[in-house]
MARKE-138944 format. One line per 10 residues: number of its first residue (from 1); their letters; for each residue x, y, z of C-alpha. Coordinates in steps of 0.05 Angstrom, whole numbers, plus 5000, padded with zeros to 4 digits. Last residue first. Layout:
% residues N
NUM	a	X Y Z  ...;
***
This chain:
% residues 103
103	dksgriidlv	2182 9427 1102  2252 9401 1084  2228 9336 1052  2276 9277 1056  2225 9225 1035  2229 9190 1103  2225 9256 1140  2166 9279 1098  2131 9212 1111  2141 9221 1186;
93	kkktdssiit	2114 9292 1184  2054 9271 1142  2037 9214 1190  2042 9262 1249  1994 9310 1215  1947 9252 1196  1943 9234 1269  1969 9167 1291  1928 9108 1313  1959 9042 1328;
83	apasspsplp	1909 8985 1329  1916 8933 1384  1938 8865 1359  1882 8814 1349  1878 8826 1274  1953 8822 1268  1953 8750 1294  1984 8740 1362  2051 8705 1362  2056 8631 1372;
73	ipnklinwde	2105 8606 1424  2158 8566 1388  2157 8490 1392  2224 8464 1367  2263 8526 1390  2225 8526 1456  2249 8454 1465  2318 8482 1479  2315 8473 1554  2384 8494 1580;
63	npyllelrsv	2432 8449 1617  2472 8430 1555  2492 8502 1537  2548 8496 1486  2527 8427 1461  2452 8440 1460  2467 8508 1427  2508 8472 1374  2442 8439 1355  2437 8364 1348;
53	eynfykeiqc	2400 8340 1285  2448 8384 1245  2475 8323 1208  2506 8298 1273  2576 8309 1245  2553 8380 1225  2533 8395 1297  2598 8364 1321  2638 8410 1275  2598 8470 1298;
43	aldlsptrtg	2609 8452 1371  2683 8444 1356  2687 8515 1328  2646 8543 1386  2694 8511 1434  2667 8449 1470  2638 8450 1540  2653 8391 1585  2606 8359 1637  2547 8354 1589;
33	niigslygpt	2549 8279 1580  2564 8284 1505  2617 8338 1517  2650 8297 1572  2649 8235 1529  2682 8275 1473  2737 8297 1520  2748 8225 1542  2749 8199 1470  2804 8249 1454;
23	idldkamqkq	2795 8299 1398  2810 8296 1324  2736 8301 1303  2740 8235 1263  2780 8203 1320  2729 8225 1371  2674 8197 1327  2710 8131 1321  2717 8125 1397  2646 8148 1407;
13	kikykriyek	2619 8091 1364  2554 8115 1332  2495 8069 1337  2449 8117 1297  2395 8122 1350  2442 8113 1409  2490 8168 1386  2432 8214 1369  2400 8203 1437  2466 8217 1473;
3	pkm	2475 8282 1433  2405 8308 1453  2356 8319 1397;
***
């Protein structure tokens, strides 16, 4: 969720929020509008203030599209992945290395 959406949804007063975060209302407004970038520490504080419904990534990089995090691209199932074939000799060598064999 975007910071502006969260503020509207929960009817948060930016002046009070700025006071709670110990920053100026103007600085908070810039962060909310995406014209100012908070420090990582402040982004984490704001994320917590928003009950983690707004990601610190959205605050630090407001011009990026973070929907990919909400709708990840599905990975192919193991059955559709190509089979990896190794020879039994190679398999034995790998297992020997893992087990610490000196042969």
